[in-house]
PLY file of the C-alpha trace (Angstrom):
ply
format ascii 1.0
element vertex 128
property float x
property float y
property float z
element edge 127
property int vertex1
property int vertex2
end_header
-17.93 -7.78 7.02
-19.58 -4.62 5.82
-17.85 -1.32 5.30
-17.83 0.42 8.72
-19.32 3.71 7.50
-22.91 4.23 6.37
-23.33 4.70 2.60
-24.24 8.37 2.98
-21.25 9.25 5.21
-19.50 11.01 2.32
-21.04 12.71 -0.71
-20.60 11.01 -4.08
-17.52 12.35 -5.82
-18.17 13.84 -9.24
-15.11 13.96 -11.49
-14.66 14.93 -15.11
-14.05 11.97 -17.42
-10.39 12.95 -17.92
-9.77 12.89 -14.15
-11.55 9.54 -13.84
-9.28 8.11 -16.52
-6.18 9.50 -14.80
-7.18 7.97 -11.47
-7.89 4.61 -13.11
-4.48 4.74 -14.81
-2.78 5.69 -11.54
-4.49 2.77 -9.77
-3.29 0.42 -12.52
0.27 1.74 -12.14
0.16 1.14 -8.36
-1.23 -2.38 -8.80
1.32 -3.28 -11.48
4.20 -1.95 -9.39
2.94 -3.87 -6.36
2.64 -7.11 -8.33
6.16 -6.60 -9.72
7.52 -6.09 -6.19
5.68 -9.20 -4.99
7.10 -11.27 -7.84
10.63 -10.04 -7.02
10.13 -11.00 -3.38
8.65 -14.37 -4.35
11.58 -15.12 -6.66
14.08 -14.20 -3.93
12.17 -16.37 -1.45
12.43 -19.41 -3.72
16.21 -19.25 -3.64
16.32 -19.02 0.16
14.94 -21.23 2.88
12.86 -18.43 4.27
11.81 -15.07 2.81
14.28 -12.29 3.44
13.69 -8.60 3.48
16.35 -6.19 2.25
17.12 -4.13 5.37
18.51 -1.30 3.25
15.18 -0.89 1.50
12.64 -2.02 4.12
12.36 -0.73 7.68
10.42 -2.82 10.19
7.72 -0.61 11.66
5.48 -3.10 13.45
5.39 -6.72 14.55
2.48 -8.57 16.05
2.58 -12.31 16.43
3.68 -13.83 13.14
2.91 -10.67 11.13
5.62 -8.09 10.42
5.00 -4.78 8.66
7.78 -2.98 6.80
7.95 0.50 5.29
9.84 1.15 2.08
12.67 3.56 2.84
12.96 4.53 -0.83
9.28 4.84 -1.81
9.51 8.57 -2.47
12.45 8.06 -4.82
10.70 5.21 -6.63
7.57 7.26 -7.19
9.46 10.38 -8.22
11.20 8.38 -10.95
7.84 7.65 -12.52
7.12 10.78 -14.47
3.63 9.54 -15.24
2.71 10.06 -11.58
3.69 13.73 -11.68
1.92 14.20 -14.97
-1.19 12.45 -13.69
-1.50 14.39 -10.51
-0.34 17.72 -11.95
0.27 18.99 -8.44
3.83 19.79 -7.32
4.59 18.11 -4.02
1.55 15.82 -4.15
3.81 12.78 -3.86
6.06 14.19 -1.16
4.71 11.78 1.45
4.24 8.52 -0.42
4.21 5.56 1.97
4.68 2.02 0.74
4.30 -0.80 3.23
4.69 -4.55 2.98
3.29 -7.14 5.35
4.82 -10.59 5.73
3.46 -13.34 7.87
0.13 -14.74 8.93
-2.73 -13.29 10.94
-6.08 -14.81 11.81
-9.16 -13.22 10.34
-10.74 -12.25 7.07
-9.11 -10.17 4.37
-11.84 -7.57 4.90
-10.82 -7.29 8.55
-7.24 -6.56 7.56
-8.25 -4.08 4.87
-10.51 -2.15 7.23
-8.00 -2.31 10.07
-10.26 -4.21 12.41
-7.50 -6.61 13.45
-5.95 -3.72 15.37
-6.87 -3.82 19.05
-7.47 -0.06 19.26
-8.65 2.67 16.91
-5.34 4.49 17.39
-3.36 1.47 16.19
-5.78 1.00 13.30
-4.88 4.46 12.00
-1.12 3.74 11.94
0 1
1 2
2 3
3 4
4 5
5 6
6 7
7 8
8 9
9 10
10 11
11 12
12 13
13 14
14 15
15 16
16 17
17 18
18 19
19 20
20 21
21 22
22 23
23 24
24 25
25 26
26 27
27 28
28 29
29 30
30 31
31 32
32 33
33 34
34 35
35 36
36 37
37 38
38 39
39 40
40 41
41 42
42 43
43 44
44 45
45 46
46 47
47 48
48 49
49 50
50 51
51 52
52 53
53 54
54 55
55 56
56 57
57 58
58 59
59 60
60 61
61 62
62 63
63 64
64 65
65 66
66 67
67 68
68 69
69 70
70 71
71 72
72 73
73 74
74 75
75 76
76 77
77 78
78 79
79 80
80 81
81 82
82 83
83 84
84 85
85 86
86 87
87 88
88 89
89 90
90 91
91 92
92 93
93 94
94 95
95 96
96 97
97 98
98 99
99 100
100 101
101 102
102 103
103 104
104 105
105 106
106 107
107 108
108 109
109 110
110 111
111 112
112 113
113 114
114 115
115 116
116 117
117 118
118 119
119 120
120 121
121 122
122 123
123 124
124 125
125 126
126 127
């Protein structure tokens, strides 16, 4: 599947080297935190017959077939505790609406379809 927008839909973003490095570092922090959360979930799943989700932390926001999507109730707190985020963004309030979601289950299709939201039956649902 190709990216749904033409290559010239948005102008190329020009950033100073320092900003590029900050964004790369921020991406690495997000990926590392996500992998850590996955490993915690995987470890908990090994001790139980079926994966469990901590209802105090995760709120179910959508279910379709075998796939369930949860939103982290404490994502804002988790991000605020990471001072590097505030330092990186240097914008007060930039992290006020941080959303962390987790999907568990199985859905038919390609990873690209899921990433681009094309498994959603409508454009409105894709934007959720």
